[in-house]
N, CA, C and O atoms as a Maestro MAE file, in Angstrom:
{
 s_m_m2io_version
 :::
 2.0.0
}

f_m_ct {
 s_m_title
 :::
 protein
 m_atom[308] {
  # First column is atom index #
  i_m_mmod_type
  r_m_x_coord
  r_m_y_coord
  r_m_z_coord
  i_m_residue_number
  s_m_chain_name
  s_m_pdb_residue_name
  s_m_pdb_atom_name
  i_m_atomic_number
  :::
  1 25 17.102 -9.155 -8.217 1 A "UNK " " N  " 7
  2 3 17.429 -8.629 -9.345 1 A "UNK " " CA " 6
  3 2 16.394 -9.655 -9.703 1 A "UNK " " C  " 6
  4 15 15.846 -9.711 -10.804 1 A "UNK " " O  " 8
  5 25 16.132 -10.581 -8.547 2 A "UNK " " N  " 7
  6 3 15.045 -11.889 -9.918 2 A "UNK " " CA " 6
  7 2 13.906 -11.462 -10.287 2 A "UNK " " C  " 6
  8 15 13.222 -12.151 -11.043 2 A "UNK " " O  " 8
  9 25 13.453 -10.192 -9.811 3 A "UNK " " N  " 7
  10 3 12.056 -9.935 -9.430 3 A "UNK " " CA " 6
  11 2 12.593 -8.996 -11.265 3 A "UNK " " C  " 6
  12 15 11.865 -8.937 -12.255 3 A "UNK " " O  " 8
  13 25 14.138 -8.369 -11.130 4 A "UNK " " N  " 7
  14 3 13.838 -7.036 -12.197 4 A "UNK " " CA " 6
  15 2 13.347 -9.002 -13.097 4 A "UNK " " C  " 6
  16 15 12.247 -9.279 -13.574 4 A "UNK " " O  " 8
  17 25 14.576 -9.953 -13.035 5 A "UNK " " N  " 7
  18 3 15.241 -10.881 -14.947 5 A "UNK " " CA " 6
  19 2 13.448 -11.071 -15.162 5 A "UNK " " C  " 6
  20 15 13.115 -10.455 -16.175 5 A "UNK " " O  " 8
  21 25 12.140 -11.814 -14.417 6 A "UNK " " N  " 7
  22 3 11.107 -12.087 -13.834 6 A "UNK " " CA " 6
  23 2 10.387 -11.174 -15.009 6 A "UNK " " C  " 6
  24 15 9.689 -11.596 -15.931 6 A "UNK " " O  " 8
  25 25 10.860 -9.382 -14.632 7 A "UNK " " N  " 7
  26 3 9.320 -8.516 -15.084 7 A "UNK " " CA " 6
  27 2 9.425 -7.878 -16.136 7 A "UNK " " C  " 6
  28 15 8.593 -7.420 -16.920 7 A "UNK " " O  " 8
  29 25 10.973 -7.878 -16.086 8 A "UNK " " N  " 7
  30 3 11.306 -6.961 -17.932 8 A "UNK " " CA " 6
  31 2 11.096 -7.640 -19.006 8 A "UNK " " C  " 6
  32 15 10.662 -6.981 -19.951 8 A "UNK " " O  " 8
  33 25 11.346 -9.308 -19.259 9 A "UNK " " N  " 7
  34 3 9.995 -9.376 -20.539 9 A "UNK " " CA " 6
  35 2 8.998 -8.459 -20.827 9 A "UNK " " C  " 6
  36 15 8.881 -7.630 -21.729 9 A "UNK " " O  " 8
  37 25 8.268 -8.781 -19.842 10 A "UNK " " N  " 7
  38 3 6.968 -7.888 -19.911 10 A "UNK " " CA " 6
  39 2 6.701 -6.297 -19.823 10 A "UNK " " C  " 6
  40 15 5.671 -5.625 -19.868 10 A "UNK " " O  " 8
  41 25 8.270 -5.938 -19.657 11 A "UNK " " N  " 7
  42 3 8.135 -4.498 -19.696 11 A "UNK " " CA " 6
  43 2 7.998 -3.987 -21.043 11 A "UNK " " C  " 6
  44 15 7.173 -3.237 -21.565 11 A "UNK " " O  " 8
  45 25 9.766 -5.028 -21.776 12 A "UNK " " N  " 7
  46 3 9.600 -4.480 -23.229 12 A "UNK " " CA " 6
  47 2 8.669 -5.007 -23.803 12 A "UNK " " C  " 6
  48 15 8.498 -4.384 -24.851 12 A "UNK " " O  " 8
  49 25 7.644 -6.172 -23.670 13 A "UNK " " N  " 7
  50 3 5.948 -6.260 -24.725 13 A "UNK " " CA " 6
  51 2 5.682 -5.222 -24.404 13 A "UNK " " C  " 6
  52 15 6.099 -4.457 -25.274 13 A "UNK " " O  " 8
  53 25 5.120 -4.593 -23.482 14 A "UNK " " N  " 7
  54 3 4.437 -3.130 -22.927 14 A "UNK " " CA " 6
  55 2 5.325 -2.210 -23.712 14 A "UNK " " C  " 6
  56 15 4.760 -1.623 -24.635 14 A "UNK " " O  " 8
  57 25 6.513 -1.982 -23.545 15 A "UNK " " N  " 7
  58 3 7.281 -0.668 -24.297 15 A "UNK " " CA " 6
  59 2 7.195 -0.679 -26.111 15 A "UNK " " C  " 6
  60 15 6.938 0.319 -26.784 15 A "UNK " " O  " 8
  61 25 7.497 -2.150 -26.693 16 A "UNK " " N  " 7
  62 3 7.486 -2.624 -27.648 16 A "UNK " " CA " 6
  63 2 6.162 -2.005 -28.573 16 A "UNK " " C  " 6
  64 15 6.335 -1.716 -29.757 16 A "UNK " " O  " 8
  65 25 4.652 -1.813 -27.815 17 A "UNK " " N  " 7
  66 3 3.316 -2.033 -27.985 17 A "UNK " " CA " 6
  67 2 3.328 -0.353 -28.098 17 A "UNK " " C  " 6
  68 15 2.775 0.488 -28.807 17 A "UNK " " O  " 8
  69 25 4.149 -0.358 -27.139 18 A "UNK " " N  " 7
  70 3 3.769 1.188 -27.046 18 A "UNK " " CA " 6
  71 2 4.468 1.862 -28.149 18 A "UNK " " C  " 6
  72 15 4.113 2.972 -28.548 18 A "UNK " " O  " 8
  73 25 5.195 1.383 -28.516 19 A "UNK " " N  " 7
  74 3 5.313 2.312 -29.600 19 A "UNK " " CA " 6
  75 2 5.564 2.047 -30.926 19 A "UNK " " C  " 6
  76 15 6.119 2.959 -31.539 19 A "UNK " " O  " 8
  77 25 5.374 1.311 -31.371 20 A "UNK " " N  " 7
  78 3 4.649 0.688 -32.205 20 A "UNK " " CA " 6
  79 2 3.307 1.036 -32.538 20 A "UNK " " C  " 6
  80 15 2.988 0.471 -33.584 20 A "UNK " " O  " 8
  81 25 1.975 2.064 -31.848 21 A "UNK " " N  " 7
  82 3 1.245 2.351 -32.105 21 A "UNK " " CA " 6
  83 2 1.303 3.863 -31.997 21 A "UNK " " C  " 6
  84 15 0.357 4.547 -32.389 21 A "UNK " " O  " 8
  85 25 2.650 4.520 -31.351 22 A "UNK " " N  " 7
  86 3 3.038 5.415 -31.957 22 A "UNK " " CA " 6
  87 2 3.363 5.548 -32.514 22 A "UNK " " C  " 6
  88 15 2.786 6.568 -32.891 22 A "UNK " " O  " 8
  89 25 4.408 5.248 -33.514 23 A "UNK " " N  " 7
  90 3 4.980 5.373 -35.271 23 A "UNK " " CA " 6
  91 2 3.656 5.093 -35.752 23 A "UNK " " C  " 6
  92 15 3.337 5.798 -36.710 23 A "UNK " " O  " 8
  93 25 2.863 4.333 -35.395 24 A "UNK " " N  " 7
  94 3 2.329 4.175 -36.327 24 A "UNK " " CA " 6
  95 2 0.677 5.133 -36.530 24 A "UNK " " C  " 6
  96 15 -0.181 5.067 -37.409 24 A "UNK " " O  " 8
  97 25 0.797 6.077 -35.126 25 A "UNK " " N  " 7
  98 3 -0.746 7.228 -35.154 25 A "UNK " " CA " 6
  99 2 0.026 7.905 -35.964 25 A "UNK " " C  " 6
  100 15 -0.061 7.651 -37.166 25 A "UNK " " O  " 8
  101 25 1.004 8.969 -35.489 26 A "UNK " " N  " 7
  102 3 2.723 9.547 -36.499 26 A "UNK " " CA " 6
  103 2 1.628 8.939 -38.084 26 A "UNK " " C  " 6
  104 15 0.590 9.297 -38.640 26 A "UNK " " O  " 8
  105 25 2.143 8.407 -38.168 27 A "UNK " " N  " 7
  106 3 1.896 8.144 -39.873 27 A "UNK " " CA " 6
  107 2 0.718 8.108 -41.243 27 A "UNK " " C  " 6
  108 15 0.562 7.807 -42.427 27 A "UNK " " O  " 8
  109 25 -0.109 8.831 -39.670 28 A "UNK " " N  " 7
  110 3 -1.878 9.208 -40.796 28 A "UNK " " CA " 6
  111 2 -1.664 10.175 -41.722 28 A "UNK " " C  " 6
  112 15 -2.262 10.163 -42.798 28 A "UNK " " O  " 8
  113 25 -0.302 11.624 -41.210 29 A "UNK " " N  " 7
  114 3 -0.751 12.310 -42.299 29 A "UNK " " CA " 6
  115 2 0.484 12.834 -43.437 29 A "UNK " " C  " 6
  116 15 1.034 13.833 -43.903 29 A "UNK " " O  " 8
  117 25 0.438 11.011 -43.489 30 A "UNK " " N  " 7
  118 3 1.432 10.874 -45.559 30 A "UNK " " CA " 6
  119 2 0.908 10.854 -46.558 30 A "UNK " " C  " 6
  120 15 1.293 12.023 -46.570 30 A "UNK " " O  " 8
  121 25 0.318 10.698 -47.597 31 A "UNK " " N  " 7
  122 3 0.192 10.517 -48.443 31 A "UNK " " CA " 6
  123 2 0.644 8.496 -49.393 31 A "UNK " " C  " 6
  124 15 1.564 7.705 -49.596 31 A "UNK " " O  " 8
  125 25 -0.496 8.661 -49.563 32 A "UNK " " N  " 7
  126 3 -0.024 7.069 -50.481 32 A "UNK " " CA " 6
  127 2 1.442 7.422 -52.016 32 A "UNK " " C  " 6
  128 15 2.388 6.666 -52.236 32 A "UNK " " O  " 8
  129 25 1.154 8.679 -52.752 33 A "UNK " " N  " 7
  130 3 2.398 8.280 -53.136 33 A "UNK " " CA " 6
  131 2 3.741 8.585 -52.225 33 A "UNK " " C  " 6
  132 15 4.547 7.845 -52.788 33 A "UNK " " O  " 8
  133 25 4.514 9.270 -51.089 34 A "UNK " " N  " 7
  134 3 5.144 9.688 -50.878 34 A "UNK " " CA " 6
  135 2 6.154 7.719 -50.509 34 A "UNK " " C  " 6
  136 15 7.310 7.411 -50.801 34 A "UNK " " O  " 8
  137 25 5.349 7.086 -49.993 35 A "UNK " " N  " 7
  138 3 5.225 5.746 -49.563 35 A "UNK " " CA " 6
  139 2 5.782 5.065 -50.041 35 A "UNK " " C  " 6
  140 15 6.488 4.116 -49.699 35 A "UNK " " O  " 8
  141 25 5.277 5.871 -51.646 36 A "UNK " " N  " 7
  142 3 6.393 4.631 -53.330 36 A "UNK " " CA " 6
  143 2 7.752 5.417 -54.070 36 A "UNK " " C  " 6
  144 15 8.231 5.302 -55.198 36 A "UNK " " O  " 8
  145 25 7.990 5.945 -53.332 37 A "UNK " " N  " 7
  146 3 8.796 7.097 -53.256 37 A "UNK " " CA " 6
  147 2 9.320 8.394 -54.128 37 A "UNK " " C  " 6
  148 15 10.412 8.805 -54.521 37 A "UNK " " O  " 8
  149 25 7.295 9.013 -54.259 38 A "UNK " " N  " 7
  150 3 6.433 10.045 -54.681 38 A "UNK " " CA " 6
  151 2 7.275 11.431 -54.482 38 A "UNK " " C  " 6
  152 15 8.122 11.352 -53.593 38 A "UNK " " O  " 8
  153 25 7.176 12.878 -55.260 39 A "UNK " " N  " 7
  154 3 8.301 13.928 -54.850 39 A "UNK " " CA " 6
  155 2 7.217 14.437 -53.642 39 A "UNK " " C  " 6
  156 15 6.166 14.963 -54.006 39 A "UNK " " O  " 8
  157 25 7.395 14.330 -52.739 40 A "UNK " " N  " 7
  158 3 5.921 14.248 -51.913 40 A "UNK " " CA " 6
  159 2 6.732 15.295 -50.220 40 A "UNK " " C  " 6
  160 15 6.526 15.266 -49.007 40 A "UNK " " O  " 8
  161 25 7.515 15.957 -51.019 41 A "UNK " " N  " 7
  162 3 8.437 16.657 -49.493 41 A "UNK " " CA " 6
  163 2 7.664 18.435 -49.003 41 A "UNK " " C  " 6
  164 15 8.388 19.400 -48.759 41 A "UNK " " O  " 8
  165 25 6.140 18.493 -48.958 42 A "UNK " " N  " 7
  166 3 5.194 19.942 -49.398 42 A "UNK " " CA " 6
  167 2 4.599 19.519 -48.022 42 A "UNK " " C  " 6
  168 15 4.183 20.387 -47.255 42 A "UNK " " O  " 8
  169 25 4.536 17.740 -47.588 43 A "UNK " " N  " 7
  170 3 4.087 17.581 -46.272 43 A "UNK " " CA " 6
  171 2 4.058 17.325 -45.328 43 A "UNK " " C  " 6
  172 15 3.246 17.076 -44.437 43 A "UNK " " O  " 8
  173 25 6.302 17.455 -45.721 44 A "UNK " " N  " 7
  174 3 7.153 16.824 -44.811 44 A "UNK " " CA " 6
  175 2 8.085 17.091 -43.778 44 A "UNK " " C  " 6
  176 15 8.646 16.461 -42.881 44 A "UNK " " O  " 8
  177 25 8.047 18.469 -44.305 45 A "UNK " " N  " 7
  178 3 7.946 19.617 -43.739 45 A "UNK " " CA " 6
  179 2 7.450 20.712 -42.865 45 A "UNK " " C  " 6
  180 15 7.826 21.859 -43.107 45 A "UNK " " O  " 8
  181 25 6.281 20.374 -41.426 46 A "UNK " " N  " 7
  182 3 5.702 21.678 -40.760 46 A "UNK " " CA " 6
  183 2 5.746 21.451 -39.881 46 A "UNK " " C  " 6
  184 15 5.527 20.324 -39.437 46 A "UNK " " O  " 8
  185 25 6.033 22.380 -39.281 47 A "UNK " " N  " 7
  186 3 5.442 22.366 -37.839 47 A "UNK " " CA " 6
  187 2 5.033 21.417 -36.933 47 A "UNK " " C  " 6
  188 15 3.949 21.072 -37.405 47 A "UNK " " O  " 8
  189 25 5.156 20.961 -36.225 48 A "UNK " " N  " 7
  190 3 5.070 20.236 -34.986 48 A "UNK " " CA " 6
  191 2 3.773 21.155 -34.351 48 A "UNK " " C  " 6
  192 15 4.088 22.336 -34.208 48 A "UNK " " O  " 8
  193 25 1.971 20.733 -33.827 49 A "UNK " " N  " 7
  194 3 1.605 21.289 -32.630 49 A "UNK " " CA " 6
  195 2 0.792 20.978 -31.768 49 A "UNK " " C  " 6
  196 15 0.137 20.011 -32.158 49 A "UNK " " O  " 8
  197 25 0.550 21.259 -30.946 50 A "UNK " " N  " 7
  198 3 -0.492 20.567 -30.116 50 A "UNK " " CA " 6
  199 2 -0.162 19.196 -29.483 50 A "UNK " " C  " 6
  200 15 0.455 19.029 -28.431 50 A "UNK " " O  " 8
  201 25 -0.747 18.102 -30.411 51 A "UNK " " N  " 7
  202 3 -1.237 16.366 -29.686 51 A "UNK " " CA " 6
  203 2 0.710 16.259 -30.732 51 A "UNK " " C  " 6
  204 15 1.868 16.118 -30.339 51 A "UNK " " O  " 8
  205 25 0.058 16.426 -32.100 52 A "UNK " " N  " 7
  206 3 0.949 15.705 -33.076 52 A "UNK " " CA " 6
  207 2 2.750 16.016 -32.327 52 A "UNK " " C  " 6
  208 15 3.344 14.973 -32.052 52 A "UNK " " O  " 8
  209 25 3.304 16.974 -32.118 53 A "UNK " " N  " 7
  210 3 4.398 17.232 -30.784 53 A "UNK " " CA " 6
  211 2 4.513 16.747 -29.393 53 A "UNK " " C  " 6
  212 15 5.585 16.759 -28.788 53 A "UNK " " O  " 8
  213 25 3.782 16.467 -29.063 54 A "UNK " " N  " 7
  214 3 3.496 15.426 -28.024 54 A "UNK " " CA " 6
  215 2 3.093 14.113 -27.919 54 A "UNK " " C  " 6
  216 15 2.940 13.525 -26.848 54 A "UNK " " O  " 8
  217 25 2.948 13.723 -28.832 55 A "UNK " " N  " 7
  218 3 3.336 12.258 -29.721 55 A "UNK " " CA " 6
  219 2 4.691 11.869 -30.277 55 A "UNK " " C  " 6
  220 15 5.172 10.738 -30.218 55 A "UNK " " O  " 8
  221 25 5.387 13.200 -30.956 56 A "UNK " " N  " 7
  222 3 6.098 12.866 -31.342 56 A "UNK " " CA " 6
  223 2 7.871 12.854 -30.264 56 A "UNK " " C  " 6
  224 15 8.997 12.495 -30.610 56 A "UNK " " O  " 8
  225 25 7.490 13.266 -29.290 57 A "UNK " " N  " 7
  226 3 8.259 13.340 -27.640 57 A "UNK " " CA " 6
  227 2 7.522 11.881 -27.353 57 A "UNK " " C  " 6
  228 15 8.391 11.009 -27.332 57 A "UNK " " O  " 8
  229 25 6.697 11.543 -27.211 58 A "UNK " " N  " 7
  230 3 6.120 10.574 -26.853 58 A "UNK " " CA " 6
  231 2 7.239 9.658 -27.277 58 A "UNK " " C  " 6
  232 15 7.975 9.039 -26.509 58 A "UNK " " O  " 8
  233 25 7.272 9.649 -28.398 59 A "UNK " " N  " 7
  234 3 7.819 7.759 -28.998 59 A "UNK " " CA " 6
  235 2 9.197 8.541 -29.616 59 A "UNK " " C  " 6
  236 15 9.222 8.336 -30.830 59 A "UNK " " O  " 8
  237 25 10.381 9.392 -29.168 60 A "UNK " " N  " 7
  238 3 11.338 9.705 -28.669 60 A "UNK " " CA " 6
  239 2 12.082 9.123 -26.544 60 A "UNK " " C  " 6
  240 15 13.120 8.912 -25.917 60 A "UNK " " O  " 8
  241 25 10.600 9.156 -26.393 61 A "UNK " " N  " 7
  242 3 10.471 9.152 -24.925 61 A "UNK " " CA " 6
  243 2 10.663 7.599 -24.410 61 A "UNK " " C  " 6
  244 15 11.151 7.133 -23.381 61 A "UNK " " O  " 8
  245 25 9.909 6.848 -25.878 62 A "UNK " " N  " 7
  246 3 9.529 5.297 -25.567 62 A "UNK " " CA " 6
  247 2 10.810 5.051 -26.100 62 A "UNK " " C  " 6
  248 15 11.344 4.210 -25.377 62 A "UNK " " O  " 8
  249 25 11.696 5.449 -27.192 63 A "UNK " " N  " 7
  250 3 12.364 4.801 -28.258 63 A "UNK " " CA " 6
  251 2 12.796 4.585 -26.706 63 A "UNK " " C  " 6
  252 15 12.406 3.650 -26.006 63 A "UNK " " O  " 8
  253 25 13.959 5.963 -26.168 64 A "UNK " " N  " 7
  254 3 15.049 5.741 -25.894 64 A "UNK " " CA " 6
  255 2 14.432 5.217 -24.407 64 A "UNK " " C  " 6
  256 15 15.266 5.167 -23.503 64 A "UNK " " O  " 8
  257 25 13.385 4.918 -24.155 65 A "UNK " " N  " 7
  258 3 13.826 3.650 -22.847 65 A "UNK " " CA " 6
  259 2 12.308 2.511 -23.468 65 A "UNK " " C  " 6
  260 15 11.090 2.405 -23.324 65 A "UNK " " O  " 8
  261 25 13.266 1.980 -24.070 66 A "UNK " " N  " 7
  262 3 12.692 0.398 -24.760 66 A "UNK " " CA " 6
  263 2 14.252 0.240 -25.236 66 A "UNK " " C  " 6
  264 15 14.244 -0.930 -25.617 66 A "UNK " " O  " 8
  265 25 14.886 0.468 -25.334 67 A "UNK " " N  " 7
  266 3 16.489 0.470 -25.338 67 A "UNK " " CA " 6
  267 2 17.493 0.440 -24.141 67 A "UNK " " C  " 6
  268 15 18.210 -0.506 -23.814 67 A "UNK " " O  " 8
  269 25 17.391 1.740 -23.521 68 A "UNK " " N  " 7
  270 3 17.473 0.973 -21.772 68 A "UNK " " CA " 6
  271 2 16.917 0.018 -21.378 68 A "UNK " " C  " 6
  272 15 17.700 -0.735 -20.799 68 A "UNK " " O  " 8
  273 25 15.571 -0.454 -21.418 69 A "UNK " " N  " 7
  274 3 15.282 -2.182 -21.257 69 A "UNK " " CA " 6
  275 2 16.567 -3.267 -21.732 69 A "UNK " " C  " 6
  276 15 17.327 -3.923 -21.020 69 A "UNK " " O  " 8
  277 25 16.453 -3.145 -23.502 70 A "UNK " " N  " 7
  278 3 16.533 -3.434 -23.519 70 A "UNK " " CA " 6
  279 2 18.407 -3.036 -23.002 70 A "UNK " " C  " 6
  280 15 18.340 -2.431 -21.932 70 A "UNK " " O  " 8
  281 25 19.260 -3.132 -23.251 71 A "UNK " " N  " 7
  282 3 21.028 -3.193 -21.854 71 A "UNK " " CA " 6
  283 2 20.709 -3.316 -21.105 71 A "UNK " " C  " 6
  284 15 21.086 -4.427 -20.733 71 A "UNK " " O  " 8
  285 25 19.832 -2.651 -20.050 72 A "UNK " " N  " 7
  286 3 19.311 -3.930 -19.195 72 A "UNK " " CA " 6
  287 2 19.370 -5.095 -18.445 72 A "UNK " " C  " 6
  288 15 19.720 -5.455 -17.321 72 A "UNK " " O  " 8
  289 25 18.617 -5.843 -20.089 73 A "UNK " " N  " 7
  290 3 18.801 -6.587 -20.386 73 A "UNK " " CA " 6
  291 2 19.688 -7.677 -20.575 73 A "UNK " " C  " 6
  292 15 19.558 -8.797 -20.080 73 A "UNK " " O  " 8
  293 25 20.558 -7.302 -21.285 74 A "UNK " " N  " 7
  294 3 21.927 -7.138 -21.772 74 A "UNK " " CA " 6
  295 2 22.761 -7.737 -20.932 74 A "UNK " " C  " 6
  296 15 23.206 -8.863 -21.155 74 A "UNK " " O  " 8
  297 25 23.041 -7.069 -19.930 75 A "UNK " " N  " 7
  298 3 23.607 -6.074 -18.024 75 A "UNK " " CA " 6
  299 2 23.413 -7.849 -17.429 75 A "UNK " " C  " 6
  300 15 24.232 -8.721 -17.137 75 A "UNK " " O  " 8
  301 25 21.787 -7.786 -17.448 76 A "UNK " " N  " 7
  302 3 21.729 -9.093 -16.404 76 A "UNK " " CA " 6
  303 2 21.144 -10.461 -16.409 76 A "UNK " " C  " 6
  304 15 20.515 -11.000 -15.498 76 A "UNK " " O  " 8
  305 25 21.542 -11.080 -17.927 77 A "UNK " " N  " 7
  306 3 21.737 -11.773 -18.045 77 A "UNK " " CA " 6
  307 2 22.591 -13.076 -18.324 77 A "UNK " " C  " 6
  308 15 22.035 -14.172 -18.408 77 A "UNK " " O  " 8
  :::
 }
 m_bond[307] {
  # First column is bond index #
  i_m_from
  i_m_to
  i_m_order
  :::
  1 1 2 1
  2 2 3 1
  3 3 4 2
  4 3 5 1
  5 5 6 1
  6 6 7 1
  7 7 8 2
  8 7 9 1
  9 9 10 1
  10 10 11 1
  11 11 12 2
  12 11 13 1
  13 13 14 1
  14 14 15 1
  15 15 16 2
  16 15 17 1
  17 17 18 1
  18 18 19 1
  19 19 20 2
  20 19 21 1
  21 21 22 1
  22 22 23 1
  23 23 24 2
  24 23 25 1
  25 25 26 1
  26 26 27 1
  27 27 28 2
  28 27 29 1
  29 29 30 1
  30 30 31 1
  31 31 32 2
  32 31 33 1
  33 33 34 1
  34 34 35 1
  35 35 36 2
  36 35 37 1
  37 37 38 1
  38 38 39 1
  39 39 40 2
  40 39 41 1
  41 41 42 1
  42 42 43 1
  43 43 44 2
  44 43 45 1
  45 45 46 1
  46 46 47 1
  47 47 48 2
  48 47 49 1
  49 49 50 1
  50 50 51 1
  51 51 52 2
  52 51 53 1
  53 53 54 1
  54 54 55 1
  55 55 56 2
  56 55 57 1
  57 57 58 1
  58 58 59 1
  59 59 60 2
  60 59 61 1
  61 61 62 1
  62 62 63 1
  63 63 64 2
  64 63 65 1
  65 65 66 1
  66 66 67 1
  67 67 68 2
  68 67 69 1
  69 69 70 1
  70 70 71 1
  71 71 72 2
  72 71 73 1
  73 73 74 1
  74 74 75 1
  75 75 76 2
  76 75 77 1
  77 77 78 1
  78 78 79 1
  79 79 80 2
  80 79 81 1
  81 81 82 1
  82 82 83 1
  83 83 84 2
  84 83 85 1
  85 85 86 1
  86 86 87 1
  87 87 88 2
  88 87 89 1
  89 89 90 1
  90 90 91 1
  91 91 92 2
  92 91 93 1
  93 93 94 1
  94 94 95 1
  95 95 96 2
  96 95 97 1
  97 97 98 1
  98 98 99 1
  99 99 100 2
  100 99 101 1
  101 101 102 1
  102 102 103 1
  103 103 104 2
  104 103 105 1
  105 105 106 1
  106 106 107 1
  107 107 108 2
  108 107 109 1
  109 109 110 1
  110 110 111 1
  111 111 112 2
  112 111 113 1
  113 113 114 1
  114 114 115 1
  115 115 116 2
  116 115 117 1
  117 117 118 1
  118 118 119 1
  119 119 120 2
  120 119 121 1
  121 121 122 1
  122 122 123 1
  123 123 124 2
  124 123 125 1
  125 125 126 1
  126 126 127 1
  127 127 128 2
  128 127 129 1
  129 129 130 1
  130 130 131 1
  131 131 132 2
  132 131 133 1
  133 133 134 1
  134 134 135 1
  135 135 136 2
  136 135 137 1
  137 137 138 1
  138 138 139 1
  139 139 140 2
  140 139 141 1
  141 141 142 1
  142 142 143 1
  143 143 144 2
  144 143 145 1
  145 145 146 1
  146 146 147 1
  147 147 148 2
  148 147 149 1
  149 149 150 1
  150 150 151 1
  151 151 152 2
  152 151 153 1
  153 153 154 1
  154 154 155 1
  155 155 156 2
  156 155 157 1
  157 157 158 1
  158 158 159 1
  159 159 160 2
  160 159 161 1
  161 161 162 1
  162 162 163 1
  163 163 164 2
  164 163 165 1
  165 165 166 1
  166 166 167 1
  167 167 168 2
  168 167 169 1
  169 169 170 1
  170 170 171 1
  171 171 172 2
  172 171 173 1
  173 173 174 1
  174 174 175 1
  175 175 176 2
  176 175 177 1
  177 177 178 1
  178 178 179 1
  179 179 180 2
  180 179 181 1
  181 181 182 1
  182 182 183 1
  183 183 184 2
  184 183 185 1
  185 185 186 1
  186 186 187 1
  187 187 188 2
  188 187 189 1
  189 189 190 1
  190 190 191 1
  191 191 192 2
  192 191 193 1
  193 193 194 1
  194 194 195 1
  195 195 196 2
  196 195 197 1
  197 197 198 1
  198 198 199 1
  199 199 200 2
  200 199 201 1
  201 201 202 1
  202 202 203 1
  203 203 204 2
  204 203 205 1
  205 205 206 1
  206 206 207 1
  207 207 208 2
  208 207 209 1
  209 209 210 1
  210 210 211 1
  211 211 212 2
  212 211 213 1
  213 213 214 1
  214 214 215 1
  215 215 216 2
  216 215 217 1
  217 217 218 1
  218 218 219 1
  219 219 220 2
  220 219 221 1
  221 221 222 1
  222 222 223 1
  223 223 224 2
  224 223 225 1
  225 225 226 1
  226 226 227 1
  227 227 228 2
  228 227 229 1
  229 229 230 1
  230 230 231 1
  231 231 232 2
  232 231 233 1
  233 233 234 1
  234 234 235 1
  235 235 236 2
  236 235 237 1
  237 237 238 1
  238 238 239 1
  239 239 240 2
  240 239 241 1
  241 241 242 1
  242 242 243 1
  243 243 244 2
  244 243 245 1
  245 245 246 1
  246 246 247 1
  247 247 248 2
  248 247 249 1
  249 249 250 1
  250 250 251 1
  251 251 252 2
  252 251 253 1
  253 253 254 1
  254 254 255 1
  255 255 256 2
  256 255 257 1
  257 257 258 1
  258 258 259 1
  259 259 260 2
  260 259 261 1
  261 261 262 1
  262 262 263 1
  263 263 264 2
  264 263 265 1
  265 265 266 1
  266 266 267 1
  267 267 268 2
  268 267 269 1
  269 269 270 1
  270 270 271 1
  271 271 272 2
  272 271 273 1
  273 273 274 1
  274 274 275 1
  275 275 276 2
  276 275 277 1
  277 277 278 1
  278 278 279 1
  279 279 280 2
  280 279 281 1
  281 281 282 1
  282 282 283 1
  283 283 284 2
  284 283 285 1
  285 285 286 1
  286 286 287 1
  287 287 288 2
  288 287 289 1
  289 289 290 1
  290 290 291 1
  291 291 292 2
  292 291 293 1
  293 293 294 1
  294 294 295 1
  295 295 296 2
  296 295 297 1
  297 297 298 1
  298 298 299 1
  299 299 300 2
  300 299 301 1
  301 301 302 1
  302 302 303 1
  303 303 304 2
  304 303 305 1
  305 305 306 1
  306 306 307 1
  307 307 308 2
  :::
 }
}
């Protein structure tokens, strides 16, 4: 249990960095007008394929792992 308490903050830092990188990599297809509220619906609806689909699923998995590690940290503290 002591090992988990000492290692969990480092695991959370690693997961948070990976999650940030995965989210930032997904924003490469968005245009500048969409960030400021312009009508940019045509680029938002498309089928994910290949690496984009893998990155999307990896982002979901990283988010779930980060949330679980935060929950475990609350329980053991």
